[in-house]
mmCIF file as Biopython writes it, N, C-alpha, C and O atoms, coordinates in Angstrom:
data_model
#
loop_
_atom_site.group_PDB
_atom_site.id
_atom_site.type_symbol
_atom_site.label_atom_id
_atom_site.label_alt_id
_atom_site.label_comp_id
_atom_site.label_asym_id
_atom_site.label_entity_id
_atom_site.label_seq_id
_atom_site.pdbx_PDB_ins_code
_atom_site.Cartn_x
_atom_site.Cartn_y
_atom_site.Cartn_z
_atom_site.occupancy
_atom_site.B_iso_or_equiv
_atom_site.auth_seq_id
_atom_site.auth_asym_id
_atom_site.pdbx_PDB_model_num
ATOM 1   N N  . MET A ? 1  ? 17.315  -4.878 -9.321  1.0 0.0 1  A 1 
ATOM 2   C CA . MET A ? 1  ? 17.432  -4.071 -8.271  1.0 0.0 1  A 1 
ATOM 3   C C  . MET A ? 1  ? 17.190  -4.826 -7.023  1.0 0.0 1  A 1 
ATOM 4   O O  . MET A ? 1  ? 16.264  -5.635 -6.976  1.0 0.0 1  A 1 
ATOM 5   N N  . GLN A ? 2  ? 17.936  -4.621 -6.044  1.0 0.0 2  A 1 
ATOM 6   C CA . GLN A ? 2  ? 17.749  -5.254 -4.742  1.0 0.0 2  A 1 
ATOM 7   C C  . GLN A ? 2  ? 16.870  -4.447 -3.774  1.0 0.0 2  A 1 
ATOM 8   O O  . GLN A ? 2  ? 17.104  -3.243 -3.669  1.0 0.0 2  A 1 
ATOM 9   N N  . GLU A ? 3  ? 15.919  -4.978 -3.087  1.0 0.0 3  A 1 
ATOM 10  C CA . GLU A ? 3  ? 15.090  -4.332 -2.181  1.0 0.0 3  A 1 
ATOM 11  C C  . GLU A ? 3  ? 15.825  -3.940 -0.884  1.0 0.0 3  A 1 
ATOM 12  O O  . GLU A ? 3  ? 16.719  -4.702 -0.514  1.0 0.0 3  A 1 
ATOM 13  N N  . ASP A ? 4  ? 15.599  -3.011 -0.261  1.0 0.0 4  A 1 
ATOM 14  C CA . ASP A ? 4  ? 16.055  -2.605 1.111   1.0 0.0 4  A 1 
ATOM 15  C C  . ASP A ? 4  ? 15.649  -3.732 2.245   1.0 0.0 4  A 1 
ATOM 16  O O  . ASP A ? 4  ? 14.448  -3.973 2.358   1.0 0.0 4  A 1 
ATOM 17  N N  . LEU A ? 5  ? 16.432  -4.323 2.955   1.0 0.0 5  A 1 
ATOM 18  C CA . LEU A ? 5  ? 16.022  -5.382 3.894   1.0 0.0 5  A 1 
ATOM 19  C C  . LEU A ? 5  ? 15.060  -4.794 4.803   1.0 0.0 5  A 1 
ATOM 20  O O  . LEU A ? 5  ? 14.160  -5.540 5.189   1.0 0.0 5  A 1 
ATOM 21  N N  . SER A ? 6  ? 15.080  -3.488 5.258   1.0 0.0 6  A 1 
ATOM 22  C CA . SER A ? 6  ? 14.225  -2.979 6.091   1.0 0.0 6  A 1 
ATOM 23  C C  . SER A ? 6  ? 12.721  -2.947 5.684   1.0 0.0 6  A 1 
ATOM 24  O O  . SER A ? 6  ? 11.856  -2.756 6.539   1.0 0.0 6  A 1 
ATOM 25  N N  . THR A ? 7  ? 12.444  -3.120 4.482   1.0 0.0 7  A 1 
ATOM 26  C CA . THR A ? 7  ? 11.100  -3.045 3.821   1.0 0.0 7  A 1 
ATOM 27  C C  . THR A ? 7  ? 10.305  -4.367 3.925   1.0 0.0 7  A 1 
ATOM 28  O O  . THR A ? 7  ? 10.857  -5.467 3.885   1.0 0.0 7  A 1 
ATOM 29  N N  . GLU A ? 8  ? 9.035   -4.195 4.055   1.0 0.0 8  A 1 
ATOM 30  C CA . GLU A ? 8  ? 8.147   -5.498 3.893   1.0 0.0 8  A 1 
ATOM 31  C C  . GLU A ? 8  ? 7.320   -5.433 2.875   1.0 0.0 8  A 1 
ATOM 32  O O  . GLU A ? 8  ? 7.018   -4.323 2.436   1.0 0.0 8  A 1 
ATOM 33  N N  . THR A ? 9  ? 6.769   -6.658 2.277   1.0 0.0 9  A 1 
ATOM 34  C CA . THR A ? 9  ? 5.877   -6.642 1.206   1.0 0.0 9  A 1 
ATOM 35  C C  . THR A ? 9  ? 4.571   -7.001 1.853   1.0 0.0 9  A 1 
ATOM 36  O O  . THR A ? 9  ? 4.443   -7.804 2.776   1.0 0.0 9  A 1 
ATOM 37  N N  . SER A ? 10 ? 3.528   -6.256 1.214   1.0 0.0 10 A 1 
ATOM 38  C CA . SER A ? 10 ? 2.127   -6.659 1.591   1.0 0.0 10 A 1 
ATOM 39  C C  . SER A ? 10 ? 1.229   -6.837 0.504   1.0 0.0 10 A 1 
ATOM 40  O O  . SER A ? 10 ? 1.109   -5.975 -0.366  1.0 0.0 10 A 1 
ATOM 41  N N  . LYS A ? 11 ? 0.536   -7.992 0.499   1.0 0.0 11 A 1 
ATOM 42  C CA . LYS A ? 11 ? -0.256  -8.293 -0.633  1.0 0.0 11 A 1 
ATOM 43  C C  . LYS A ? 11 ? -1.694  -7.831 -0.477  1.0 0.0 11 A 1 
ATOM 44  O O  . LYS A ? 11 ? -2.370  -8.228 0.473   1.0 0.0 11 A 1 
ATOM 45  N N  . GLN A ? 12 ? -2.152  -7.037 -1.350  1.0 0.0 12 A 1 
ATOM 46  C CA . GLN A ? 12 ? -3.459  -6.617 -1.085  1.0 0.0 12 A 1 
ATOM 47  C C  . GLN A ? 12 ? -4.345  -6.516 -2.352  1.0 0.0 12 A 1 
ATOM 48  O O  . GLN A ? 12 ? -3.889  -6.926 -3.419  1.0 0.0 12 A 1 
ATOM 49  N N  . TYR A ? 13 ? -5.637  -5.970 -2.280  1.0 0.0 13 A 1 
ATOM 50  C CA . TYR A ? 13 ? -6.418  -5.934 -3.493  1.0 0.0 13 A 1 
ATOM 51  C C  . TYR A ? 13 ? -6.709  -4.479 -3.709  1.0 0.0 13 A 1 
ATOM 52  O O  . TYR A ? 13 ? -7.025  -3.695 -2.814  1.0 0.0 13 A 1 
ATOM 53  N N  . CYS A ? 14 ? -6.572  -4.190 -4.988  1.0 0.0 14 A 1 
ATOM 54  C CA . CYS A ? 14 ? -7.076  -2.693 -5.507  1.0 0.0 14 A 1 
ATOM 55  C C  . CYS A ? 14 ? -8.452  -2.443 -5.146  1.0 0.0 14 A 1 
ATOM 56  O O  . CYS A ? 14 ? -9.341  -3.217 -5.499  1.0 0.0 14 A 1 
ATOM 57  N N  . PRO A ? 15 ? -8.714  -1.234 -4.349  1.0 0.0 15 A 1 
ATOM 58  C CA . PRO A ? 15 ? -9.942  -0.946 -4.211  1.0 0.0 15 A 1 
ATOM 59  C C  . PRO A ? 15 ? -10.860 -0.398 -5.359  1.0 0.0 15 A 1 
ATOM 60  O O  . PRO A ? 15 ? -12.034 -0.052 -5.225  1.0 0.0 15 A 1 
ATOM 61  N N  . TYR A ? 16 ? -10.086 -0.379 -6.560  1.0 0.0 16 A 1 
ATOM 62  C CA . TYR A ? 16 ? -10.938 0.038  -7.710  1.0 0.0 16 A 1 
ATOM 63  C C  . TYR A ? 16 ? -11.220 -1.163 -8.641  1.0 0.0 16 A 1 
ATOM 64  O O  . TYR A ? 16 ? -12.356 -1.503 -8.971  1.0 0.0 16 A 1 
ATOM 65  N N  . CYS A ? 17 ? -10.063 -1.783 -9.038  1.0 0.0 17 A 1 
ATOM 66  C CA . CYS A ? 17 ? -10.207 -2.838 -9.968  1.0 0.0 17 A 1 
ATOM 67  C C  . CYS A ? 17 ? -10.235 -4.429 -9.408  1.0 0.0 17 A 1 
ATOM 68  O O  . CYS A ? 17 ? -10.523 -5.414 -10.087 1.0 0.0 17 A 1 
ATOM 69  N N  . GLY A ? 18 ? -9.901  -4.413 -8.147  1.0 0.0 18 A 1 
ATOM 70  C CA . GLY A ? 18 ? -10.065 -5.671 -7.359  1.0 0.0 18 A 1 
ATOM 71  C C  . GLY A ? 18 ? -8.857  -6.740 -7.649  1.0 0.0 18 A 1 
ATOM 72  O O  . GLY A ? 18 ? -8.831  -7.885 -7.198  1.0 0.0 18 A 1 
ATOM 73  N N  . GLU A ? 19 ? -7.930  -6.184 -8.431  1.0 0.0 19 A 1 
ATOM 74  C CA . GLU A ? 19 ? -6.828  -7.120 -8.813  1.0 0.0 19 A 1 
ATOM 75  C C  . GLU A ? 19 ? -5.796  -7.150 -7.574  1.0 0.0 19 A 1 
ATOM 76  O O  . GLU A ? 19 ? -5.688  -6.227 -6.768  1.0 0.0 19 A 1 
ATOM 77  N N  . HIS A ? 20 ? -5.111  -8.254 -7.545  1.0 0.0 20 A 1 
ATOM 78  C CA . HIS A ? 20 ? -4.103  -8.541 -6.503  1.0 0.0 20 A 1 
ATOM 79  C C  . HIS A ? 20 ? -2.894  -7.805 -6.782  1.0 0.0 20 A 1 
ATOM 80  O O  . HIS A ? 20 ? -2.289  -7.969 -7.841  1.0 0.0 20 A 1 
ATOM 81  N N  . ILE A ? 21 ? -2.498  -6.983 -5.868  1.0 0.0 21 A 1 
ATOM 82  C CA . ILE A ? 21 ? -1.297  -6.071 -5.941  1.0 0.0 21 A 1 
ATOM 83  C C  . ILE A ? 21 ? -0.271  -6.297 -4.718  1.0 0.0 21 A 1 
ATOM 84  O O  . ILE A ? 21 ? -0.536  -6.931 -3.697  1.0 0.0 21 A 1 
ATOM 85  N N  . ARG A ? 22 ? 0.768   -5.754 -4.968  1.0 0.0 22 A 1 
ATOM 86  C CA . ARG A ? 22 ? 1.993   -6.106 -3.974  1.0 0.0 22 A 1 
ATOM 87  C C  . ARG A ? 22 ? 2.466   -4.618 -3.682  1.0 0.0 22 A 1 
ATOM 88  O O  . ARG A ? 22 ? 2.850   -3.851 -4.565  1.0 0.0 22 A 1 
ATOM 89  N N  . LEU A ? 23 ? 2.391   -4.303 -2.325  1.0 0.0 23 A 1 
ATOM 90  C CA . LEU A ? 23 ? 2.967   -3.086 -1.873  1.0 0.0 23 A 1 
ATOM 91  C C  . LEU A ? 23 ? 4.206   -3.253 -1.113  1.0 0.0 23 A 1 
ATOM 92  O O  . LEU A ? 23 ? 4.328   -4.187 -0.319  1.0 0.0 23 A 1 
ATOM 93  N N  . ILE A ? 24 ? 5.290   -2.249 -1.351  1.0 0.0 24 A 1 
ATOM 94  C CA . ILE A ? 24 ? 6.328   -2.467 -0.466  1.0 0.0 24 A 1 
ATOM 95  C C  . ILE A ? 24 ? 6.240   -1.469 0.670   1.0 0.0 24 A 1 
ATOM 96  O O  . ILE A ? 24 ? 6.228   -0.272 0.380   1.0 0.0 24 A 1 
ATOM 97  N N  . ILE A ? 25 ? 6.179   -1.834 1.880   1.0 0.0 25 A 1 
ATOM 98  C CA . ILE A ? 25 ? 6.004   -1.122 3.100   1.0 0.0 25 A 1 
ATOM 99  C C  . ILE A ? 25 ? 7.350   -0.882 3.778   1.0 0.0 25 A 1 
ATOM 100 O O  . ILE A ? 25 ? 8.120   -1.822 3.977   1.0 0.0 25 A 1 
ATOM 101 N N  . GLU A ? 26 ? 7.647   0.414  4.146   1.0 0.0 26 A 1 
ATOM 102 C CA . GLU A ? 26 ? 8.868   0.559  5.102   1.0 0.0 26 A 1 
ATOM 103 C C  . GLU A ? 26 ? 8.187   0.929  6.530   1.0 0.0 26 A 1 
ATOM 104 O O  . GLU A ? 26 ? 7.294   1.750  6.741   1.0 0.0 26 A 1 
ATOM 105 N N  . PRO A ? 27 ? 8.849   0.109  7.427   1.0 0.0 27 A 1 
ATOM 106 C CA . PRO A ? 27 ? 8.350   0.289  8.771   1.0 0.0 27 A 1 
ATOM 107 C C  . PRO A ? 27 ? 8.844   1.603  9.416   1.0 0.0 27 A 1 
ATOM 108 O O  . PRO A ? 27 ? 9.984   2.054  9.304   1.0 0.0 27 A 1 
ATOM 109 N N  . PHE A ? 28 ? 7.770   2.177  10.142  1.0 0.0 28 A 1 
ATOM 110 C CA . PHE A ? 28 ? 7.937   3.432  10.712  1.0 0.0 28 A 1 
ATOM 111 C C  . PHE A ? 28 ? 7.514   3.234  12.168  1.0 0.0 28 A 1 
ATOM 112 O O  . PHE A ? 28 ? 6.932   2.203  12.506  1.0 0.0 28 A 1 
ATOM 113 N N  . ASP A ? 29 ? 7.820   4.283  13.095  1.0 0.0 29 A 1 
ATOM 114 C CA . ASP A ? 29 ? 7.337   4.210  14.361  1.0 0.0 29 A 1 
ATOM 115 C C  . ASP A ? 29 ? 5.908   4.884  14.703  1.0 0.0 29 A 1 
ATOM 116 O O  . ASP A ? 29 ? 5.400   4.886  15.825  1.0 0.0 29 A 1 
ATOM 117 N N  . GLU A ? 30 ? 5.408   5.397  13.658  1.0 0.0 30 A 1 
ATOM 118 C CA . GLU A ? 30 ? 4.119   6.207  13.860  1.0 0.0 30 A 1 
ATOM 119 C C  . GLU A ? 30 ? 3.122   5.594  12.518  1.0 0.0 30 A 1 
ATOM 120 O O  . GLU A ? 30 ? 3.631   5.172  11.479  1.0 0.0 30 A 1 
ATOM 121 N N  . PRO A ? 31 ? 1.812   5.634  12.736  1.0 0.0 31 A 1 
ATOM 122 C CA . PRO A ? 31 ? 0.875   5.326  11.401  1.0 0.0 31 A 1 
ATOM 123 C C  . PRO A ? 31 ? 1.508   6.191  10.242  1.0 0.0 31 A 1 
ATOM 124 O O  . PRO A ? 31 ? 2.155   7.212  10.477  1.0 0.0 31 A 1 
ATOM 125 N N  . GLN A ? 32 ? 1.273   5.708  8.980   1.0 0.0 32 A 1 
ATOM 126 C CA . GLN A ? 32 ? 1.548   6.596  7.902   1.0 0.0 32 A 1 
ATOM 127 C C  . GLN A ? 32 ? 0.286   6.580  6.893   1.0 0.0 32 A 1 
ATOM 128 O O  . GLN A ? 32 ? -0.477  5.615  6.856   1.0 0.0 32 A 1 
ATOM 129 N N  . THR A ? 33 ? 0.144   7.581  6.177   1.0 0.0 33 A 1 
ATOM 130 C CA . THR A ? 33 ? -1.097  7.632  5.155   1.0 0.0 33 A 1 
ATOM 131 C C  . THR A ? 33 ? -0.231  8.150  3.892   1.0 0.0 33 A 1 
ATOM 132 O O  . THR A ? 33 ? 0.644   9.004  4.034   1.0 0.0 33 A 1 
ATOM 133 N N  . TYR A ? 34 ? -0.503  7.642  2.812   1.0 0.0 34 A 1 
ATOM 134 C CA . TYR A ? 34 ? -0.064  8.307  1.599   1.0 0.0 34 A 1 
ATOM 135 C C  . TYR A ? 34 ? -0.864  7.771  0.376   1.0 0.0 34 A 1 
ATOM 136 O O  . TYR A ? 34 ? -1.732  6.906  0.501   1.0 0.0 34 A 1 
ATOM 137 N N  . THR A ? 35 ? -0.547  8.292  -0.727  1.0 0.0 35 A 1 
ATOM 138 C CA . THR A ? 35 ? -1.238  7.960  -1.970  1.0 0.0 35 A 1 
ATOM 139 C C  . THR A ? 35 ? -0.225  7.211  -2.872  1.0 0.0 35 A 1 
ATOM 140 O O  . THR A ? 35 ? 0.925   7.601  -3.077  1.0 0.0 35 A 1 
ATOM 141 N N  . GLU A ? 36 ? -0.790  6.076  -3.394  1.0 0.0 36 A 1 
ATOM 142 C CA . GLU A ? 36 ? -0.010  5.298  -4.340  1.0 0.0 36 A 1 
ATOM 143 C C  . GLU A ? 36 ? -0.830  4.865  -5.603  1.0 0.0 36 A 1 
ATOM 144 O O  . GLU A ? 36 ? -2.041  4.691  -5.463  1.0 0.0 36 A 1 
ATOM 145 N N  . ASP A ? 37 ? -0.355  4.715  -6.597  1.0 0.0 37 A 1 
ATOM 146 C CA . ASP A ? 37 ? -1.261  4.324  -7.939  1.0 0.0 37 A 1 
ATOM 147 C C  . ASP A ? 37 ? -1.039  2.915  -7.759  1.0 0.0 37 A 1 
ATOM 148 O O  . ASP A ? 37 ? -0.066  2.437  -7.177  1.0 0.0 37 A 1 
ATOM 149 N N  . CYS A ? 38 ? -2.247  2.091  -8.430  1.0 0.0 38 A 1 
ATOM 150 C CA . CYS A ? 38 ? -2.457  0.693  -8.582  1.0 0.0 38 A 1 
ATOM 151 C C  . CYS A ? 38 ? -1.409  0.321  -9.604  1.0 0.0 38 A 1 
ATOM 152 O O  . CYS A ? 38 ? -1.270  1.062  -10.578 1.0 0.0 38 A 1 
ATOM 153 N N  . GLU A ? 39 ? -0.639  -0.785 -9.470  1.0 0.0 39 A 1 
ATOM 154 C CA . GLU A ? 39 ? 0.258   -1.333 -10.445 1.0 0.0 39 A 1 
ATOM 155 C C  . GLU A ? 39 ? -0.503  -1.795 -11.592 1.0 0.0 39 A 1 
ATOM 156 O O  . GLU A ? 39 ? 0.111   -1.891 -12.655 1.0 0.0 39 A 1 
ATOM 157 N N  . VAL A ? 40 ? -1.782  -2.108 -11.557 1.0 0.0 40 A 1 
ATOM 158 C CA . VAL A ? 40 ? -2.589  -2.653 -12.605 1.0 0.0 40 A 1 
ATOM 159 C C  . VAL A ? 40 ? -3.345  -1.693 -13.304 1.0 0.0 40 A 1 
ATOM 160 O O  . VAL A ? 40 ? -3.114  -1.541 -14.503 1.0 0.0 40 A 1 
ATOM 161 N N  . CYS A ? 41 ? -4.322  -0.935 -12.675 1.0 0.0 41 A 1 
ATOM 162 C CA . CYS A ? 41 ? -5.080  0.057  -13.333 1.0 0.0 41 A 1 
ATOM 163 C C  . CYS A ? 41 ? -4.676  1.439  -13.257 1.0 0.0 41 A 1 
ATOM 164 O O  . CYS A ? 41 ? -5.289  2.328  -13.848 1.0 0.0 41 A 1 
ATOM 165 N N  . CYS A ? 42 ? -3.485  1.675  -12.420 1.0 0.0 42 A 1 
ATOM 166 C CA . CYS A ? 42 ? -2.962  3.080  -12.228 1.0 0.0 42 A 1 
ATOM 167 C C  . CYS A ? 42 ? -3.908  4.097  -11.699 1.0 0.0 42 A 1 
ATOM 168 O O  . CYS A ? 42 ? -3.644  5.276  -11.932 1.0 0.0 42 A 1 
ATOM 169 N N  . ARG A ? 43 ? -4.936  3.812  -11.041 1.0 0.0 43 A 1 
ATOM 170 C CA . ARG A ? 43 ? -5.748  4.712  -10.335 1.0 0.0 43 A 1 
ATOM 171 C C  . ARG A ? 43 ? -4.999  4.766  -8.902  1.0 0.0 43 A 1 
ATOM 172 O O  . ARG A ? 43 ? -4.337  3.860  -8.395  1.0 0.0 43 A 1 
ATOM 173 N N  . PRO A ? 44 ? -5.279  6.107  -8.350  1.0 0.0 44 A 1 
ATOM 174 C CA . PRO A ? 44 ? -4.821  6.499  -7.074  1.0 0.0 44 A 1 
ATOM 175 C C  . PRO A ? 44 ? -5.461  6.087  -6.021  1.0 0.0 44 A 1 
ATOM 176 O O  . PRO A ? 44 ? -6.666  6.338  -6.039  1.0 0.0 44 A 1 
ATOM 177 N N  . MET A ? 45 ? -4.933  5.361  -4.815  1.0 0.0 45 A 1 
ATOM 178 C CA . MET A ? 45 ? -5.527  4.889  -3.787  1.0 0.0 45 A 1 
ATOM 179 C C  . MET A ? 45 ? -4.763  5.380  -2.557  1.0 0.0 45 A 1 
ATOM 180 O O  . MET A ? 45 ? -3.557  5.626  -2.581  1.0 0.0 45 A 1 
ATOM 181 N N  . ILE A ? 46 ? -5.490  5.498  -1.554  1.0 0.0 46 A 1 
ATOM 182 C CA . ILE A ? 46 ? -5.037  5.940  -0.117  1.0 0.0 46 A 1 
ATOM 183 C C  . ILE A ? 46 ? -4.481  4.586  0.522   1.0 0.0 46 A 1 
ATOM 184 O O  . ILE A ? 46 ? -5.123  3.535  0.519   1.0 0.0 46 A 1 
ATOM 185 N N  . VAL A ? 47 ? -3.288  4.734  1.035   1.0 0.0 47 A 1 
ATOM 186 C CA . VAL A ? 47 ? -2.724  3.640  1.687   1.0 0.0 47 A 1 
ATOM 187 C C  . VAL A ? 47 ? -2.439  4.027  3.192   1.0 0.0 47 A 1 
ATOM 188 O O  . VAL A ? 47 ? -1.669  4.961  3.417   1.0 0.0 47 A 1 
ATOM 189 N N  . GLN A ? 48 ? -2.965  3.421  4.104   1.0 0.0 48 A 1 
ATOM 190 C CA . GLN A ? 48 ? -2.723  3.635  5.492   1.0 0.0 48 A 1 
ATOM 191 C C  . GLN A ? 48 ? -2.004  2.478  6.141   1.0 0.0 48 A 1 
ATOM 192 O O  . GLN A ? 48 ? -2.455  1.341  6.004   1.0 0.0 48 A 1 
ATOM 193 N N  . VAL A ? 49 ? -0.925  2.703  6.831   1.0 0.0 49 A 1 
ATOM 194 C CA . VAL A ? 49 ? -0.141  1.606  7.272   1.0 0.0 49 A 1 
ATOM 195 C C  . VAL A ? 49 ? 0.009   1.971  8.755   1.0 0.0 49 A 1 
ATOM 196 O O  . VAL A ? 49 ? 0.596   2.992  9.112   1.0 0.0 49 A 1 
ATOM 197 N N  . GLU A ? 50 ? -0.560  1.070  9.626   1.0 0.0 50 A 1 
ATOM 198 C CA . GLU A ? 50 ? -0.512  1.119  11.026  1.0 0.0 50 A 1 
ATOM 199 C C  . GLU A ? 50 ? 0.912   0.701  11.646  1.0 0.0 50 A 1 
ATOM 200 O O  . GLU A ? 50 ? 1.676   0.017  10.964  1.0 0.0 50 A 1 
ATOM 201 N N  . VAL A ? 51 ? 1.221   1.065  12.783  1.0 0.0 51 A 1 
ATOM 202 C CA . VAL A ? 51 ? 2.524   0.637  13.334  1.0 0.0 51 A 1 
ATOM 203 C C  . VAL A ? 51 ? 2.692   -0.675 13.468  1.0 0.0 51 A 1 
ATOM 204 O O  . VAL A ? 51 ? 3.835   -1.100 13.299  1.0 0.0 51 A 1 
ATOM 205 N N  . ASN A ? 52 ? 1.680   -1.569 13.778  1.0 0.0 52 A 1 
ATOM 206 C CA . ASN A ? 52 ? 1.676   -2.968 13.886  1.0 0.0 52 A 1 
ATOM 207 C C  . ASN A ? 52 ? 1.808   -3.737 12.547  1.0 0.0 52 A 1 
ATOM 208 O O  . ASN A ? 52 ? 1.897   -4.963 12.474  1.0 0.0 52 A 1 
ATOM 209 N N  . GLY A ? 53 ? 1.811   -2.867 11.474  1.0 0.0 53 A 1 
ATOM 210 C CA . GLY A ? 53 ? 1.904   -3.473 10.155  1.0 0.0 53 A 1 
ATOM 211 C C  . GLY A ? 53 ? 0.722   -3.741 9.332   1.0 0.0 53 A 1 
ATOM 212 O O  . GLY A ? 53 ? 0.822   -4.154 8.176   1.0 0.0 53 A 1 
ATOM 213 N N  . ASP A ? 54 ? -0.598  -3.469 10.017  1.0 0.0 54 A 1 
ATOM 214 C CA . ASP A ? 54 ? -1.641  -3.532 9.265   1.0 0.0 54 A 1 
ATOM 215 C C  . ASP A ? 54 ? -1.903  -2.630 8.181   1.0 0.0 54 A 1 
ATOM 216 O O  . ASP A ? 54 ? -1.781  -1.430 8.425   1.0 0.0 54 A 1 
ATOM 217 N N  . VAL A ? 55 ? -2.236  -2.986 7.039   1.0 0.0 55 A 1 
ATOM 218 C CA . VAL A ? 55 ? -2.401  -1.929 5.906   1.0 0.0 55 A 1 
ATOM 219 C C  . VAL A ? 55 ? -3.754  -2.048 5.270   1.0 0.0 55 A 1 
ATOM 220 O O  . VAL A ? 55 ? -4.233  -3.097 4.838   1.0 0.0 55 A 1 
ATOM 221 N N  . PHE A ? 56 ? -4.300  -0.910 5.258   1.0 0.0 56 A 1 
ATOM 222 C CA . PHE A ? 56 ? -5.616  -0.663 4.575   1.0 0.0 56 A 1 
ATOM 223 C C  . PHE A ? 56 ? -5.578  0.297  3.389   1.0 0.0 56 A 1 
ATOM 224 O O  . PHE A ? 56 ? -4.858  1.293  3.324   1.0 0.0 56 A 1 
ATOM 225 N N  . LEU A ? 57 ? -6.488  -0.144 2.408   1.0 0.0 57 A 1 
ATOM 226 C CA . LEU A ? 57 ? -6.571  0.727  1.115   1.0 0.0 57 A 1 
ATOM 227 C C  . LEU A ? 57 ? -7.982  1.256  1.087   1.0 0.0 57 A 1 
ATOM 228 O O  . LEU A ? 57 ? -8.969  0.691  1.557   1.0 0.0 57 A 1 
ATOM 229 N N  . GLN A ? 58 ? -7.937  2.489  0.433   1.0 0.0 58 A 1 
ATOM 230 C CA . GLN A ? 58 ? -9.196  3.172  0.292   1.0 0.0 58 A 1 
ATOM 231 C C  . GLN A ? 58 ? -9.090  3.972  -1.117  1.0 0.0 58 A 1 
ATOM 232 O O  . GLN A ? 58 ? -8.095  4.545  -1.560  1.0 0.0 58 A 1 
ATOM 233 N N  . ARG A ? 59 ? -10.284 3.868  -1.662  1.0 0.0 59 A 1 
ATOM 234 C CA . ARG A ? 59 ? -10.334 4.709  -3.111  1.0 0.0 59 A 1 
ATOM 235 C C  . ARG A ? 59 ? -10.314 6.073  -2.714  1.0 0.0 59 A 1 
ATOM 236 O O  . ARG A ? 59 ? -10.975 6.574  -1.805  1.0 0.0 59 A 1 
ATOM 237 N N  . GLU A ? 60 ? -9.424  6.687  -3.541  1.0 0.0 60 A 1 
ATOM 238 C CA . GLU A ? 60 ? -9.116  8.128  -3.338  1.0 0.0 60 A 1 
ATOM 239 C C  . GLU A ? 60 ? -10.529 9.006  -3.476  1.0 0.0 60 A 1 
ATOM 240 O O  . GLU A ? 60 ? -10.680 10.047 -2.837  1.0 0.0 60 A 1 
ATOM 241 N N  . ASP A ? 61 ? -11.455 8.526  -4.295  1.0 0.0 61 A 1 
ATOM 242 C CA . ASP A ? 61 ? -12.660 9.289  -4.369  1.0 0.0 61 A 1 
ATOM 243 C C  . ASP A ? 61 ? -13.750 8.889  -3.415  1.0 0.0 61 A 1 
ATOM 244 O O  . ASP A ? 61 ? -14.925 9.200  -3.607  1.0 0.0 61 A 1 
ATOM 245 N N  . ASP A ? 62 ? -13.291 8.120  -2.277  1.0 0.0 62 A 1 
ATOM 246 C CA . ASP A ? 62 ? -14.396 7.813  -1.269  1.0 0.0 62 A 1 
ATOM 247 C C  . ASP A ? 62 ? -14.468 9.050  -0.215  1.0 0.0 62 A 1 
ATOM 248 O O  . ASP A ? 62 ? -15.289 9.033  0.701   1.0 0.0 62 A 1 
#
């Protein structure tokens, strides 16, 4: 499967298990917040993406 060329990859650490994960980020003109499951431990985390491309992860239970 080929990734869309407009997407970016962000390497982060899961706020639950601490494992290194890879997120696929689609660029937008405004900040985005969504929930995504960790690819390692499958726990839901809140992903915040700023317009400048900064990515912040937060535990859903915080």
